[in-house]
N, CA, C, O and the ligand as a Tripos MOL2 file, in Angstrom:
@<TRIPOS>MOLECULE
protein
  249   247    63     0     0
PROTEIN
NO_CHARGES

@<TRIPOS>ATOM
      1 N          78.5230   60.6770  111.3690 N.3       1 MET1
      2 CA         79.9400   60.7010  111.4740 C.3       1 MET1
      3 C          80.6580   60.5280  110.1410 C.2       1 MET1
      4 O          80.1640   59.7040  109.3710 O.2       1 MET1
      5 N          81.6790   61.1400  109.7820 N.am      2 ALA2
      6 CA         82.0230   60.9580  108.4430 C.3       2 ALA2
      7 C          83.0160   59.7740  108.3160 C.2       2 ALA2
      8 O          83.9150   59.5130  109.1160 O.2       2 ALA2
      9 N          82.6550   58.9840  106.9880 N.am      3 VAL3
     10 CA         83.3350   57.9200  106.8250 C.3       3 VAL3
     11 C          84.3720   58.0530  105.4850 C.2       3 VAL3
     12 O          84.0560   58.6150  104.4370 O.2       3 VAL3
     13 N          85.5580   57.4690  105.7310 N.am      4 PRO4
     14 CA         86.4200   57.6870  104.5520 C.3       4 PRO4
     15 C          85.7570   56.8700  103.4160 C.2       4 PRO4
     16 O          85.2440   55.7690  103.6150 O.2       4 PRO4
     17 N          85.8020   57.4710  102.2360 N.am      5 ARG5
     18 CA         85.1880   57.0190  101.0260 C.3       5 ARG5
     19 C          86.2070   55.8510  100.2590 C.2       5 ARG5
     20 O          85.7930   54.8060   99.7580 O.2       5 ARG5
     21 N          87.5940   56.2860  100.2980 N.am      6 ASN6
     22 CA         88.4570   55.6080   99.4960 C.3       6 ASN6
     23 C          89.3900   55.0790  100.5820 C.2       6 ASN6
     24 O          89.5760   55.6720  101.6440 O.2       6 ASN6
     25 N          90.0390   53.7700  100.2010 N.am      7 ARG7
     26 CA         91.0190   53.3050  101.3200 C.3       7 ARG7
     27 C          92.3960   54.0640  100.8060 C.2       7 ARG7
     28 O          92.7140   54.1100   99.6180 O.2       7 ARG7
     29 N          93.1330   54.6280  101.8370 N.am      8 SER8
     30 CA         94.1860   55.4080  101.6000 C.3       8 SER8
     31 C          95.4850   54.4540  101.2210 C.2       8 SER8
     32 O          95.6920   53.4780  101.9410 O.2       8 SER8
     33 N          96.1780   54.6640  100.3400 N.am      9 SER9
     34 CA         97.1750   53.7980   99.6440 C.3       9 SER9
     35 C          98.2760   53.7720  100.7080 C.2       9 SER9
     36 O          98.3050   54.6020  101.6170 O.2       9 SER9
     37 N          99.1670   52.8100  100.5710 N.am     10 ASN10
     38 CA        100.5380   52.6780  101.4410 C.3      10 ASN10
     39 C         101.2170   53.8910  101.6070 C.2      10 ASN10
     40 O         101.6300   54.3390  102.6770 O.2      10 ASN10
     41 N         101.3410   54.5460  100.1860 N.am     11 ALA11
     42 CA        102.1370   55.6740  100.1790 C.3      11 ALA11
     43 C         101.6880   56.8230  100.8710 C.2      11 ALA11
     44 O         102.4590   57.5310  101.5190 O.2      11 ALA11
     45 N         100.3210   57.0670  100.7490 N.am     12 LYS12
     46 CA         99.8070   57.9880  101.6570 C.3      12 LYS12
     47 C          99.7690   57.9350  102.8760 C.2      12 LYS12
     48 O          99.8180   58.9220  103.6110 O.2      12 LYS12
     49 N          99.6580   56.5460  103.3090 N.am     13 LYS13
     50 CA         99.6890   56.3790  104.8960 C.3      13 LYS13
     51 C         101.0890   56.6110  105.3430 C.2      13 LYS13
     52 O         101.2720   57.3880  106.2800 O.2      13 LYS13
     53 N         102.1220   56.0040  104.7560 N.am     14 ASN14
     54 CA        103.6420   56.0180  104.9650 C.3      14 ASN14
     55 C         104.0710   57.6480  104.8250 C.2      14 ASN14
     56 O         105.0020   58.0630  105.5140 O.2      14 ASN14
     57 N         103.4360   58.4480  104.0110 N.am     15 SER15
     58 CA        103.9350   59.8350  103.8100 C.3      15 SER15
     59 C         103.5200   60.3810  105.0630 C.2      15 SER15
     60 O         104.3640   60.9320  105.7690 O.2      15 SER15
     61 N         102.2170   60.2920  105.4670 N.am     16 ARG16
     62 CA        101.6550   60.9910  106.6480 C.3      16 ARG16
     63 C         102.2800   60.6360  107.9090 C.2      16 ARG16
     64 O         102.3950   61.5220  108.7550 O.2      16 ARG16
     65 N         102.7490   59.3270  108.1830 N.am     17 SER17
     66 CA        103.5510   58.9520  109.2710 C.3      17 SER17
     67 C         104.9040   59.4770  109.2330 C.2      17 SER17
     68 O         105.6010   59.4060  110.2450 O.2      17 SER17
     69 N         105.3790   60.0420  108.0670 N.am     18 SER18
     70 CA        106.8290   60.5470  107.9440 C.3      18 SER18
     71 C         107.0980   61.6050  109.4320 C.2      18 SER18
     72 O         108.2300   61.6070  109.9150 O.2      18 SER18
     73 N         106.2050   62.3010  109.9560 N.am     19 HIS19
     74 CA        106.4880   63.2420  110.6550 C.3      19 HIS19
     75 C         106.4250   62.7380  112.1830 C.2      19 HIS19
     76 O         106.7970   63.4650  113.1040 O.2      19 HIS19
     77 N         105.9340   61.4630  112.3770 N.am     20 SER20
     78 CA        105.7660   60.8230  113.5400 C.3      20 SER20
     79 C         107.0390   59.9470  114.3700 C.2      20 SER20
     80 O         106.8590   59.2370  115.3600 O.2      20 SER20
     81 N         108.1620   60.1670  113.7870 N.am     21 ALA21
     82 CA        109.3920   59.6820  114.2100 C.3      21 ALA21
     83 C         109.7440   60.0820  115.5000 C.2      21 ALA21
     84 O         109.5850   61.2780  115.7420 O.2      21 ALA21
     85 N         110.2340   59.2900  116.4810 N.am     22 LEU22
     86 CA        110.7120   59.6620  117.6660 C.3      22 LEU22
     87 C         112.0110   60.5140  117.5880 C.2      22 LEU22
     88 O         112.9390   60.2720  116.8150 O.2      22 LEU22
     89 N         111.9720   61.4850  118.4300 N.am     23 LYS23
     90 CA        113.4410   62.2760  118.3650 C.3      23 LYS23
     91 C         114.0390   61.9710  119.5060 C.2      23 LYS23
     92 O         113.3510   61.8370  120.5180 O.2      23 LYS23
     93 N         115.5550   61.7950  119.5510 N.am     24 PRO24
     94 CA        116.2840   61.5350  120.6550 C.3      24 PRO24
     95 C         116.0170   62.3250  121.8850 C.2      24 PRO24
     96 O         115.5180   63.4380  121.7250 O.2      24 PRO24
     97 N         116.2760   61.9130  123.0830 N.am     25 LYS25
     98 CA        115.7920   62.9030  124.1850 C.3      25 LYS25
     99 C         117.0760   63.6300  124.4090 C.2      25 LYS25
    100 O         118.1200   63.2120  123.9070 O.2      25 LYS25
    101 N         117.0300   64.7390  125.1700 N.am     26 ASN26
    102 CA        118.1040   65.4440  125.3070 C.3      26 ASN26
    103 C         118.9210   64.6390  126.6410 C.2      26 ASN26
    104 O         118.3440   64.1880  127.6310 O.2      26 ASN26
    105 N         120.2090   64.5990  126.4130 N.am     27 GLN27
    106 CA        120.9990   64.1010  127.4480 C.3      27 GLN27
    107 C         121.9390   65.0040  127.5950 C.2      27 GLN27
    108 O         122.3170   65.8400  126.7750 O.2      27 GLN27
    109 N         122.4320   64.7440  129.0330 N.am     28 THR28
    110 CA        123.6160   65.6240  129.5520 C.3      28 THR28
    111 C         124.7270   64.6680  129.9670 C.2      28 THR28
    112 O         124.4360   63.4740  129.8990 O.2      28 THR28
    113 N         125.9580   64.9870  130.3860 N.am     29 LYS29
    114 CA        126.9690   64.2270  130.8900 C.3      29 LYS29
    115 C         126.8230   64.2920  132.5120 C.2      29 LYS29
    116 O         126.3960   65.2270  133.1900 O.2      29 LYS29
    117 N         127.2880   63.0610  132.9190 N.am     30 CYS30
    118 CA        127.2600   63.2330  134.5630 C.3      30 CYS30
    119 C         128.5920   63.8030  134.8580 C.2      30 CYS30
    120 O         129.5980   63.5310  134.2020 O.2      30 CYS30
    121 N         128.5570   64.6560  135.9330 N.am     31 SER31
    122 CA        129.6310   65.4400  136.3490 C.3      31 SER31
    123 C         131.0020   64.7230  137.0680 C.2      31 SER31
    124 O         132.1230   65.2160  137.1890 O.2      31 SER31
    125 N         130.6110   63.6540  137.4140 N.am     32 ASN32
    126 CA        131.5060   62.7030  138.1160 C.3      32 ASN32
    127 C         131.9880   61.5760  137.0370 C.2      32 ASN32
    128 O         133.1880   61.4760  136.7800 O.2      32 ASN32
    129 N         131.1690   60.8590  136.5080 N.am     33 CYS33
    130 CA        131.8810   59.7320  135.5790 C.3      33 CYS33
    131 C         131.6670   60.3710  134.1490 C.2      33 CYS33
    132 O         132.5690   60.1140  133.3520 O.2      33 CYS33
    133 N         130.8630   60.9830  133.7900 N.am     34 GLY34
    134 CA        131.0960   61.3740  132.4490 C.3      34 GLY34
    135 C         130.0710   60.4030  131.5930 C.2      34 GLY34
    136 O         130.3110   60.3600  130.3870 O.2      34 GLY34
    137 N         129.2950   59.8570  131.9250 N.am     35 SER35
    138 CA        128.2780   59.2920  130.9410 C.3      35 SER35
    139 C         127.0670   59.8080  130.7520 C.2      35 SER35
    140 O         126.7050   60.6350  131.5890 O.2      35 SER35
    141 N         126.3480   59.5500  129.8920 N.am     36 LYS36
    142 CA        125.0290   60.2570  129.3100 C.3      36 LYS36
    143 C         124.0020   59.9050  130.2070 C.2      36 LYS36
    144 O         123.6530   58.7420  130.4050 O.2      36 LYS36
    145 N         123.4350   61.0560  130.8400 N.am     37 ILE37
    146 CA        122.2930   61.0040  131.6660 C.3      37 ILE37
    147 C         121.0250   61.7810  131.4190 C.2      37 ILE37
    148 O         121.0910   62.7660  130.6840 O.2      37 ILE37
    149 N         120.0730   61.4910  131.8700 N.am     38 MET38
    150 CA        118.9740   62.2170  131.5100 C.3      38 MET38
    151 C         119.0380   63.5640  132.6060 C.2      38 MET38
    152 O         119.4070   63.3630  133.7630 O.2      38 MET38
    153 N         118.6930   64.7830  132.1970 N.am     39 SER39
    154 CA        118.8090   65.8250  133.0080 C.3      39 SER39
    155 C         118.0610   65.9570  134.2240 C.2      39 SER39
    156 O         116.9500   65.4350  134.1390 O.2      39 SER39
    157 N         118.2660   66.3800  135.1040 N.am     40 HIS40
    158 CA        117.6500   66.6300  136.5210 C.3      40 HIS40
    159 C         117.4530   65.2520  137.2570 C.2      40 HIS40
    160 O         116.5620   65.1010  138.0930 O.2      40 HIS40
    161 N         118.2990   64.2940  136.9150 N.am     41 ARG41
    162 CA        117.8960   63.0470  137.3650 C.3      41 ARG41
    163 C         119.3540   62.5710  137.9020 C.2      41 ARG41
    164 O         120.3270   62.8920  137.2190 O.2      41 ARG41
    165 N         119.5430   61.8630  139.0240 N.am     42 ALA42
    166 CA        120.7350   61.3120  139.6140 C.3      42 ALA42
    167 C         121.4280   60.1960  138.5680 C.2      42 ALA42
    168 O         120.7720   59.4130  137.8810 O.2      42 ALA42
    169 N         122.6950   60.2740  138.5900 N.am     43 CYS43
    170 CA        123.2860   59.2760  137.4790 C.3      43 CYS43
    171 C         123.4020   57.7930  138.0340 C.2      43 CYS43
    172 O         124.1720   57.4270  138.9220 O.2      43 CYS43
    173 N         122.4280   56.9540  137.2930 N.am     44 PRO44
    174 CA        122.4510   55.6840  137.5590 C.3      44 PRO44
    175 C         123.5050   54.6200  137.6620 C.2      44 PRO44
    176 O         123.4120   53.4610  138.0670 O.2      44 PRO44
    177 N         124.5990   55.3360  137.1660 N.am     45 LYS45
    178 CA        125.8510   54.2730  137.4290 C.3      45 LYS45
    179 C         126.5440   54.8010  138.5070 C.2      45 LYS45
    180 O         127.0200   53.9310  139.2370 O.2      45 LYS45
    181 N         126.7500   55.9090  138.8310 N.am     46 CYS46
    182 CA        127.8060   56.4320  140.1730 C.3      46 CYS46
    183 C         126.8320   56.9070  141.0970 C.2      46 CYS46
    184 O         127.2080   56.7840  142.2630 O.2      46 CYS46
    185 N         125.6850   57.4170  140.9530 N.am     47 GLY47
    186 CA        124.6300   58.0850  141.9800 C.3      47 GLY47
    187 C         124.9730   59.4970  142.3410 C.2      47 GLY47
    188 O         124.5880   60.0270  143.3830 O.2      47 GLY47
    189 N         125.7360   60.1020  141.4060 N.am     48 PHE48
    190 CA        125.8630   61.6510  141.8100 C.3      48 PHE48
    191 C         124.7360   62.2250  141.1990 C.2      48 PHE48
    192 O         124.0870   61.8280  140.2320 O.2      48 PHE48
    193 N         124.5620   63.4950  142.1050 N.am     49 TYR49
    194 CA        123.6710   64.7600  141.3400 C.3      49 TYR49
    195 C         123.8910   65.7470  141.8210 C.2      49 TYR49
    196 O         124.0520   65.7170  143.0420 O.2      49 TYR49
    197 N         123.9800   66.7790  141.2730 N.am     50 ALA50
    198 CA        124.6400   68.1640  141.5510 C.3      50 ALA50
    199 C         125.9880   68.0270  142.3500 C.2      50 ALA50
    200 O         126.2010   68.6200  143.4070 O.2      50 ALA50
    201 N         126.7780   67.2720  141.7970 N.am     51 LYS51
    202 CA        128.3090   67.1890  142.0960 C.3      51 LYS51
    203 C         128.4160   66.4390  143.3820 C.2      51 LYS51
    204 O         129.5690   66.2680  143.7800 O.2      51 LYS51
    205 N         127.5480   66.0080  144.0380 N.am     52 ARG52
    206 CA        127.7610   65.1120  145.0680 C.3      52 ARG52
    207 C         126.9310   63.8320  145.1410 C.2      52 ARG52
    208 O         125.9540   63.6530  144.4150 O.2      52 ARG52
    209 N         127.3760   62.9140  146.0830 N.am     53 GLN53
    210 CA        126.8520   61.3960  145.6730 C.3      53 GLN53
    211 C         125.3810   61.3150  146.5800 C.2      53 GLN53
    212 O         125.4160   61.5160  147.7940 O.2      53 GLN53
    213 N         124.3070   61.0530  145.9890 N.am     54 ILE54
    214 CA        123.2550   60.8190  146.4930 C.3      54 ILE54
    215 C         122.7940   59.4790  147.0090 C.2      54 ILE54
    216 O         122.3640   59.1800  148.1230 O.2      54 ILE54
    217 N         123.0030   58.6760  145.8310 N.am     55 ILE55
    218 CA        122.8500   57.2950  145.9420 C.3      55 ILE55
    219 C         123.7900   56.3730  146.5160 C.2      55 ILE55
    220 O         124.7810   56.3050  145.7890 O.2      55 ILE55
    221 N         123.8740   55.6770  147.4730 N.am     56 VAL56
    222 CA        125.0190   54.8610  147.8920 C.3      56 VAL56
    223 C         124.7980   53.5150  147.3040 C.2      56 VAL56
    224 O         123.7560   52.9860  147.6920 O.2      56 VAL56
    225 N         125.4740   52.8640  146.5120 N.am     57 LYS57
    226 CA        125.0840   51.4120  146.2560 C.3      57 LYS57
    227 C         125.1690   50.4890  147.1100 C.2      57 LYS57
    228 O         126.1200   50.7460  147.8480 O.2      57 LYS57
    229 N         124.6670   49.5380  147.4000 N.am     58 LYS58
    230 CA        124.7230   48.5070  148.4060 C.3      58 LYS58
    231 C         125.8370   47.6570  147.9280 C.2      58 LYS58
    232 O         125.9290   47.3230  146.7470 O.2      58 LYS58
    233 N         126.8050   47.2550  148.9730 N.am     59 GLU59
    234 CA        127.7630   46.3560  148.4320 C.3      59 GLU59
    235 C         127.2470   44.6840  148.2710 C.2      59 GLU59
    236 O         126.3590   44.2060  148.9760 O.2      59 GLU59
    237 N         127.7590   44.1530  147.5340 N.am     60 LYS60
    238 CA        127.2490   42.7220  147.1220 C.3      60 LYS60
    239 C         127.7100   41.7460  148.4280 C.2      60 LYS60
    240 O         128.7590   41.9760  149.0310 O.2      60 LYS60
    241 N         126.9560   40.8120  148.7370 N.am     61 LYS61
    242 CA        127.1030   39.9970  149.7680 C.3      61 LYS61
    243 C         127.9470   39.0020  149.1090 C.2      61 LYS61
    244 O         127.8150   38.6190  147.9460 O.2      61 LYS61
    245 N         129.0230   38.5310  150.1400 N.am     62 GLU62
    246 CA        129.9230   37.6080  149.9750 C.3      62 GLU62
    247 C         129.5180   36.2190  149.9420 C.2      62 GLU62
    248 O         130.3590   35.3350  149.7870 O.2      62 GLU62
    249 ZN        127.8080   59.2780  136.9320 Zn       63 ZN63
@<TRIPOS>BOND
     1     1     2 1
     2     2     3 1
     3     3     4 2
     4     3     5 am
     5     5     6 1
     6     6     7 1
     7     7     8 2
     8     7     9 am
     9     9    10 1
    10    10    11 1
    11    11    12 2
    12    11    13 am
    13    13    14 1
    14    14    15 1
    15    15    16 2
    16    15    17 am
    17    17    18 1
    18    18    19 1
    19    19    20 2
    20    19    21 am
    21    21    22 1
    22    22    23 1
    23    23    24 2
    24    23    25 am
    25    25    26 1
    26    26    27 1
    27    27    28 2
    28    27    29 am
    29    29    30 1
    30    30    31 1
    31    31    32 2
    32    31    33 am
    33    33    34 1
    34    34    35 1
    35    35    36 2
    36    35    37 am
    37    37    38 1
    38    38    39 1
    39    39    40 2
    40    39    41 am
    41    41    42 1
    42    42    43 1
    43    43    44 2
    44    43    45 am
    45    45    46 1
    46    46    47 1
    47    47    48 2
    48    47    49 am
    49    49    50 1
    50    50    51 1
    51    51    52 2
    52    51    53 am
    53    53    54 1
    54    54    55 1
    55    55    56 2
    56    55    57 am
    57    57    58 1
    58    58    59 1
    59    59    60 2
    60    59    61 am
    61    61    62 1
    62    62    63 1
    63    63    64 2
    64    63    65 am
    65    65    66 1
    66    66    67 1
    67    67    68 2
    68    67    69 am
    69    69    70 1
    70    70    71 1
    71    71    72 2
    72    71    73 am
    73    73    74 1
    74    74    75 1
    75    75    76 2
    76    75    77 am
    77    77    78 1
    78    78    79 1
    79    79    80 2
    80    79    81 am
    81    81    82 1
    82    82    83 1
    83    83    84 2
    84    83    85 am
    85    85    86 1
    86    86    87 1
    87    87    88 2
    88    87    89 am
    89    89    90 1
    90    90    91 1
    91    91    92 2
    92    91    93 am
    93    93    94 1
    94    94    95 1
    95    95    96 2
    96    95    97 am
    97    97    98 1
    98    98    99 1
    99    99   100 2
   100    99   101 am
   101   101   102 1
   102   102   103 1
   103   103   104 2
   104   103   105 am
   105   105   106 1
   106   106   107 1
   107   107   108 2
   108   107   109 am
   109   109   110 1
   110   110   111 1
   111   111   112 2
   112   111   113 am
   113   113   114 1
   114   114   115 1
   115   115   116 2
   116   115   117 am
   117   117   118 1
   118   118   119 1
   119   119   120 2
   120   119   121 am
   121   121   122 1
   122   122   123 1
   123   123   124 2
   124   123   125 am
   125   125   126 1
   126   126   127 1
   127   127   128 2
   128   127   129 am
   129   129   130 1
   130   130   131 1
   131   131   132 2
   132   131   133 am
   133   133   134 1
   134   134   135 1
   135   135   136 2
   136   135   137 am
   137   137   138 1
   138   138   139 1
   139   139   140 2
   140   139   141 am
   141   141   142 1
   142   142   143 1
   143   143   144 2
   144   143   145 am
   145   145   146 1
   146   146   147 1
   147   147   148 2
   148   147   149 am
   149   149   150 1
   150   150   151 1
   151   151   152 2
   152   151   153 am
   153   153   154 1
   154   154   155 1
   155   155   156 2
   156   155   157 am
   157   157   158 1
   158   158   159 1
   159   159   160 2
   160   159   161 am
   161   161   162 1
   162   162   163 1
   163   163   164 2
   164   163   165 am
   165   165   166 1
   166   166   167 1
   167   167   168 2
   168   167   169 am
   169   169   170 1
   170   170   171 1
   171   171   172 2
   172   171   173 am
   173   173   174 1
   174   174   175 1
   175   175   176 2
   176   175   177 am
   177   177   178 1
   178   178   179 1
   179   179   180 2
   180   179   181 am
   181   181   182 1
   182   182   183 1
   183   183   184 2
   184   183   185 am
   185   185   186 1
   186   186   187 1
   187   187   188 2
   188   187   189 am
   189   189   190 1
   190   190   191 1
   191   191   192 2
   192   191   193 am
   193   193   194 1
   194   194   195 1
   195   195   196 2
   196   195   197 am
   197   197   198 1
   198   198   199 1
   199   199   200 2
   200   199   201 am
   201   201   202 1
   202   202   203 1
   203   203   204 2
   204   203   205 am
   205   205   206 1
   206   206   207 1
   207   207   208 2
   208   207   209 am
   209   209   210 1
   210   210   211 1
   211   211   212 2
   212   211   213 am
   213   213   214 1
   214   214   215 1
   215   215   216 2
   216   215   217 am
   217   217   218 1
   218   218   219 1
   219   219   220 2
   220   219   221 am
   221   221   222 1
   222   222   223 1
   223   223   224 2
   224   223   225 am
   225   225   226 1
   226   226   227 1
   227   227   228 2
   228   227   229 am
   229   229   230 1
   230   230   231 1
   231   231   232 2
   232   231   233 am
   233   233   234 1
   234   234   235 1
   235   235   236 2
   236   235   237 am
   237   237   238 1
   238   238   239 1
   239   239   240 2
   240   239   241 am
   241   241   242 1
   242   242   243 1
   243   243   244 2
   244   243   245 am
   245   245   246 1
   246   246   247 1
   247   247   248 2
@<TRIPOS>SUBSTRUCTURE
     1 MET1         2 RESIDUE 1 A MET
     2 ALA2         6 RESIDUE 1 A ALA
     3 VAL3        10 RESIDUE 1 A VAL
     4 PRO4        14 RESIDUE 1 A PRO
     5 ARG5        18 RESIDUE 1 A ARG
     6 ASN6        22 RESIDUE 1 A ASN
     7 ARG7        26 RESIDUE 1 A ARG
     8 SER8        30 RESIDUE 1 A SER
     9 SER9        34 RESIDUE 1 A SER
    10 ASN10       38 RESIDUE 1 A ASN
    11 ALA11       42 RESIDUE 1 A ALA
    12 LYS12       46 RESIDUE 1 A LYS
    13 LYS13       50 RESIDUE 1 A LYS
    14 ASN14       54 RESIDUE 1 A ASN
    15 SER15       58 RESIDUE 1 A SER
    16 ARG16       62 RESIDUE 1 A ARG
    17 SER17       66 RESIDUE 1 A SER
    18 SER18       70 RESIDUE 1 A SER
    19 HIS19       74 RESIDUE 1 A HIS
    20 SER20       78 RESIDUE 1 A SER
    21 ALA21       82 RESIDUE 1 A ALA
    22 LEU22       86 RESIDUE 1 A LEU
    23 LYS23       90 RESIDUE 1 A LYS
    24 PRO24       94 RESIDUE 1 A PRO
    25 LYS25       98 RESIDUE 1 A LYS
    26 ASN26      102 RESIDUE 1 A ASN
    27 GLN27      106 RESIDUE 1 A GLN
    28 THR28      110 RESIDUE 1 A THR
    29 LYS29      114 RESIDUE 1 A LYS
    30 CYS30      118 RESIDUE 1 A CYS
    31 SER31      122 RESIDUE 1 A SER
    32 ASN32      126 RESIDUE 1 A ASN
    33 CYS33      130 RESIDUE 1 A CYS
    34 GLY34      134 RESIDUE 1 A GLY
    35 SER35      138 RESIDUE 1 A SER
    36 LYS36      142 RESIDUE 1 A LYS
    37 ILE37      146 RESIDUE 1 A ILE
    38 MET38      150 RESIDUE 1 A MET
    39 SER39      154 RESIDUE 1 A SER
    40 HIS40      158 RESIDUE 1 A HIS
    41 ARG41      162 RESIDUE 1 A ARG
    42 ALA42      166 RESIDUE 1 A ALA
    43 CYS43      170 RESIDUE 1 A CYS
    44 PRO44      174 RESIDUE 1 A PRO
    45 LYS45      178 RESIDUE 1 A LYS
    46 CYS46      182 RESIDUE 1 A CYS
    47 GLY47      186 RESIDUE 1 A GLY
    48 PHE48      190 RESIDUE 1 A PHE
    49 TYR49      194 RESIDUE 1 A TYR
    50 ALA50      198 RESIDUE 1 A ALA
    51 LYS51      202 RESIDUE 1 A LYS
    52 ARG52      206 RESIDUE 1 A ARG
    53 GLN53      210 RESIDUE 1 A GLN
    54 ILE54      214 RESIDUE 1 A ILE
    55 ILE55      218 RESIDUE 1 A ILE
    56 VAL56      222 RESIDUE 1 A VAL
    57 LYS57      226 RESIDUE 1 A LYS
    58 LYS58      230 RESIDUE 1 A LYS
    59 GLU59      234 RESIDUE 1 A GLU
    60 LYS60      238 RESIDUE 1 A LYS
    61 LYS61      242 RESIDUE 1 A LYS
    62 GLU62      246 RESIDUE 1 A GLU
    63 ZN63       249 GROUP 0 **** ****
């Protein structure tokens, strides 16, 4: 197995990892409330998907 002969410097290590930054995920707007949501998923705030309500939130106990 190949073994690295020299220790790679911090600059070499950091410049190699310059391409591995995370990119922001694609977000779309909710058709009902307009908040940013992930595409092909129901809105976590209002429960709408495909312009109709899918998830009905439970009312809080009094
Ligand atoms: Zn919404």
